[in-house]
N, C-alpha and C positions, 0 to 999 in steps of 0.2 A: 556312422555309429561304430563305436569301438567295443570290443568284448574284453572284459577283465581277463587277465592272464598273469604269468609270472613277472612280466615287466611292469604291470599295474594291477596288483591284486585287489579285489574287493570281496569281502565276506559279509554276509548278513546272518546273524544268529539271534534266536529268541533270548531275551533277557531272562536271567534266573531269579531276579528280584523285582519288586515293585519300583516304578519310577514316577517322579513328579516334576512338574514345571511350575515355577512360581514367578509371578510378575508383581513387583511391589510387595504388598502384604497378602496377596491372593494366590492360592493354588489354582492354576488355570488348566492343569492337566494332571491326571492321576490314573495310572494303568498298571495292571499286572500282565499286560500283553505287549510290552515294548519290543522293538527290534533294534539291535545294535549293528550299525553299519561301520565297518572298518575299511578304509580305502587308502591303499598305498601307505604313505608316511603321514597322512592327515590324522588329526585327532578323531577318535570314534564319535559317531553321531547317534543319538537316540531318536528313533522314529516312533511317534505315538499314534495309535488308531484314532481317527477323527472322532469317533463316538465317545472317546474318553477325554476329549478336549472341550473346554468351555468356549464355543465359537461365538457366543453372544458379544464378545468384546473385540472381535476381529473384523477388519474391513479388507476386502480384496483390493490389491493395488494393480497398477498397469505393469509393474516390473516383471520381467521374465529373464531367465538366464538359461544357457544351454551347457550341458555337460556331455561330452562325447561318449561317456560310458552309461549315464543314467537317463538322459533325455532333457526335456524342457521343464524347468521349475517355475512355478507360479508363487506369488508372495502375498502375505497378509501383514497389515499393520495392526498393532494392539492399541486400543484406546480404553483406558480405565482410570478412574479417579482423577480425571483431568490431566493425566500423563499419557504420552503415546510413545510407542517404540516402532518407528517406521521400518517396514520390511523385515520385521524380526522373526517371521515364521515363513517357512517354505514347504512346498509339497510337489511331488511328482505325480500328476494326475494321470498321465499316460506315459509311464517310463518305458524304456527299451525292454525287450523280453528278458534279458538277463537280470533285470532289476524289478521284476514284476512284484516281488514281495513288498516293496515300499509303496505300491500304488495307493494314492489317496491318503497316505499317512502324513503326519506333520512333524517337522523338526524345528528347533529353535536355535537362534544365534546365542551362544553362551555369554556374550558380552551385553546382551539385552534382556535375557530371561535366564533365571537360575534353573538349571536342570540337575536333579539330584536323585540318588538311589535311596530307597527306604526298605527296611526289612518289614514286610507286611504282617508278620506274625508278632513281632515285638518292637515297640517304639523305643528307640535308644534315648534314655533320659539325658544324655550329654549332647544330643543332636540339637543344632540351633533352631530347628523347626518343631520342637516337642509339642508345643501347644497346637500348632496346625495339624501335626500328625494325629494327635489325640482326637481333635474335632472331626477330621476326615474319616478316621476309623469308626467313629460313632454315628456317622451319617448314612443315609440311604446309598447303597452300592449301585442303585439302578435296577435292582431286582425286587424292590419294594420292601426291603428289610435292612436294618442296620448291619454294618460289617462286624460290629462287636455288640455285646450285650449293652442295653441302655444303662446309663449312669443311674445310681440311686437318686431319688428326688432330694432336693436340698430345701424344700419347704413342705409343710403339711397342708392338706386340703382342709378347709373349714368343716366342722362337723355339720351334718345335715340338721336343718332346723326342725324342731318338733312342732306339730300342728295341733 
């Protein structure tokens, strides 16, 4: 086990905005509680809480890897709409003590899953995921209520019949 330091820095910071992961045409993760891990010269990695990821489409694989700084990683394959992304997701279920913050969180390979930042307060109309963003913001947040006010009805209910 190696400890991050000046020769191999690793920082973990809470994200300041909402993050999503999209596979195909589906948002498979949406969180306001992401962690951003920056390790040495590698690109930053977004770690999602497992509770904010749609695990229904994931299958655990036999693949494992070892990082001398973080510990042993386990992997998942995504199977959705007849497509699959083998070992596209990883997690550190028992990371080394210095990496405890990422315990049980999930990260995605960016060449297999699109991970993107979203302003949770305002949906950017020029963003390529505008329709998805709108739908997600008007669905149940998990707390039993929509994250935004409901859309106005686009049809009228029939008038009650007179007896």
